[in-house]
KEKE-243225 format. One record per residue (C-alpha): residue number from 1; chain; x, z, y. Coordinates in steps of 0.25 Angstrom, whole numbers. Example, Ala and Ser with C-alpha at 12.3 -4.5 7.8 and 13.67 -1.06 7.14 Angstrom:
[1, A, [49, 31, -18]]
[2, A, [55, 29, -4]]
END
This chain:
[1, A, [-143, 81, 155]]
[2, A, [-140, 96, 154]]
[3, A, [-126, 101, 157]]
[4, A, [-124, 106, 143]]
[5, A, [-126, 92, 137]]
[6, A, [-117, 85, 148]]
[7, A, [-106, 95, 145]]
[8, A, [-107, 93, 130]]
[9, A, [-106, 78, 132]]
[10, A, [-95, 78, 142]]
[11, A, [-86, 89, 138]]
[12, A, [-81, 82, 125]]
[13, A, [-79, 69, 132]]
[14, A, [-71, 77, 143]]
[15, A, [-63, 84, 133]]
[16, A, [-60, 71, 125]]
[17, A, [-56, 64, 138]]
[18, A, [-46, 76, 141]]
[19, A, [-39, 75, 128]]
[20, A, [-37, 60, 130]]
[21, A, [-32, 62, 144]]
[22, A, [-22, 72, 140]]
[23, A, [-14, 60, 133]]
[24, A, [-13, 68, 120]]
[25, A, [-17, 60, 108]]
[26, A, [-21, 68, 96]]
[27, A, [-8, 71, 87]]
[28, A, [-8, 62, 75]]
[29, A, [1, 67, 64]]
[30, A, [11, 58, 58]]
[31, A, [8, 55, 43]]
[32, A, [19, 54, 33]]
[33, A, [18, 52, 18]]
[34, A, [30, 55, 10]]
[35, A, [30, 47, -4]]
[36, A, [38, 49, -16]]
[37, A, [36, 47, -31]]
[38, A, [31, 61, -36]]
[39, A, [28, 68, -23]]
[40, A, [34, 80, -29]]
[41, A, [47, 82, -21]]
[42, A, [53, 73, -11]]
[43, A, [40, 69, -4]]
[44, A, [35, 83, -4]]
[45, A, [48, 88, 2]]
[46, A, [48, 77, 12]]
[47, A, [34, 80, 16]]
[48, A, [37, 95, 17]]
[49, A, [48, 92, 27]]
[50, A, [40, 83, 36]]
[51, A, [29, 92, 36]]
[52, A, [38, 104, 40]]
[53, A, [44, 96, 52]]
[54, A, [31, 92, 59]]
[55, A, [17, 96, 59]]
[56, A, [14, 82, 65]]
[57, A, [16, 76, 52]]
[58, A, [5, 73, 41]]
[59, A, [15, 73, 29]]
[60, A, [10, 68, 15]]
[61, A, [18, 66, 2]]
[62, A, [14, 58, -10]]
[63, A, [20, 52, -23]]
[64, A, [19, 38, -30]]
[65, A, [18, 46, -43]]
[66, A, [15, 61, -39]]
[67, A, [21, 72, -47]]
[68, A, [11, 83, -52]]
[69, A, [18, 94, -42]]
[70, A, [28, 96, -31]]
[71, A, [41, 98, -37]]
[72, A, [44, 113, -37]]
[73, A, [59, 111, -33]]
[74, A, [54, 103, -21]]
[75, A, [45, 114, -17]]
[76, A, [57, 124, -18]]
[77, A, [67, 116, -11]]
[78, A, [57, 114, 1]]
[79, A, [54, 129, 1]]
[80, A, [69, 132, 3]]
[81, A, [68, 125, 16]]
[82, A, [55, 131, 21]]
[83, A, [46, 119, 17]]
[84, A, [34, 122, 8]]
[85, A, [29, 110, -1]]
[86, A, [23, 119, -12]]
[87, A, [9, 115, -8]]
[88, A, [12, 100, -10]]
[89, A, [7, 92, -22]]
[90, A, [11, 78, -26]]
[91, A, [1, 67, -21]]
[92, A, [0, 52, -25]]
[93, A, [3, 42, -14]]
[94, A, [-10, 35, -18]]
[95, A, [-18, 45, -10]]
[96, A, [-11, 41, 3]]
[97, A, [-11, 26, 2]]
[98, A, [-23, 24, 11]]
[99, A, [-18, 34, 22]]
[100, A, [-9, 30, 34]]
[101, A, [5, 36, 36]]
[102, A, [15, 36, 47]]
[103, A, [26, 37, 37]]
[104, A, [27, 35, 22]]
[105, A, [40, 40, 17]]
[106, A, [45, 38, 3]]
[107, A, [55, 48, -2]]
[108, A, [59, 41, -16]]
[109, A, [62, 27, -20]]
[110, A, [51, 26, -30]]
[111, A, [41, 29, -20]]
[112, A, [47, 20, -10]]
[113, A, [46, 9, -20]]
[114, A, [32, 12, -24]]
[115, A, [26, 16, -11]]
[116, A, [12, 11, -11]]
[117, A, [6, 3, 0]]
[118, A, [-2, 12, 9]]
[119, A, [-16, 7, 14]]
[120, A, [-14, 16, 26]]
[121, A, [-5, 13, 37]]
[122, A, [10, 17, 35]]
[123, A, [18, 18, 48]]
[124, A, [32, 19, 41]]
[125, A, [36, 19, 27]]
[126, A, [50, 25, 25]]
[127, A, [58, 28, 12]]
[128, A, [67, 41, 13]]
[129, A, [71, 42, -2]]
[130, A, [77, 54, -10]]
[131, A, [81, 56, -24]]
[132, A, [71, 63, -33]]
[133, A, [75, 78, -34]]
[134, A, [65, 80, -45]]
[135, A, [74, 72, -54]]
[136, A, [85, 83, -53]]
[137, A, [89, 90, -66]]
[138, A, [96, 103, -69]]
[139, A, [92, 117, -66]]
[140, A, [81, 121, -57]]
[141, A, [92, 124, -46]]
[142, A, [99, 111, -48]]
[143, A, [85, 104, -46]]
[144, A, [82, 112, -34]]
[145, A, [96, 108, -28]]
[146, A, [92, 94, -30]]
[147, A, [78, 96, -23]]
[148, A, [86, 104, -12]]
[149, A, [95, 92, -9]]
[150, A, [83, 82, -9]]
[151, A, [75, 92, 0]]
[152, A, [87, 92, 10]]
[153, A, [88, 77, 10]]
[154, A, [73, 75, 12]]
[155, A, [74, 85, 24]]
[156, A, [86, 78, 30]]
[157, A, [81, 64, 29]]
[158, A, [66, 67, 32]]
[159, A, [71, 75, 44]]
[160, A, [79, 63, 49]]
[161, A, [67, 54, 47]]
[162, A, [57, 63, 53]]
[163, A, [66, 65, 66]]
[164, A, [69, 50, 67]]
[165, A, [56, 44, 64]]
[166, A, [44, 53, 61]]
[167, A, [45, 64, 72]]
[168, A, [45, 52, 83]]
[169, A, [30, 50, 79]]
[170, A, [26, 65, 80]]
END
């Protein structure tokens, strides 16, 4: 057998053995699905925060009855704290039912009550509920104030959950 053929056979095996000998497993990202009704505000803001805190997370958001677009007040409120969710679009939870997640987190009571059964494995299902800021009335500034309050509450409570639970899996 020629030296070139022997090298081409053994080199990949040697390299594969070295990577397993180092004791380092390939990094698996923690998968999180944030679920609400419209997927236009609370779930989008929650997902935005989680994504901004760790690149080791694969974060998705969805709704049981998705809205046509992400609420512009949610986008503005998040931009004010340096998190851009403007590229998001509401998605239906049905497209995620066959997938596995480490965490499925509902952020509204309706989604908590109507959370469908996933065919994929779900490690932990948690409810961290918030009032719907999209129900705010008044001037644009008054509505934005409600979104800011919801944003700040989401940031606080999700950070607590991230620090206490999710970060331990990273």
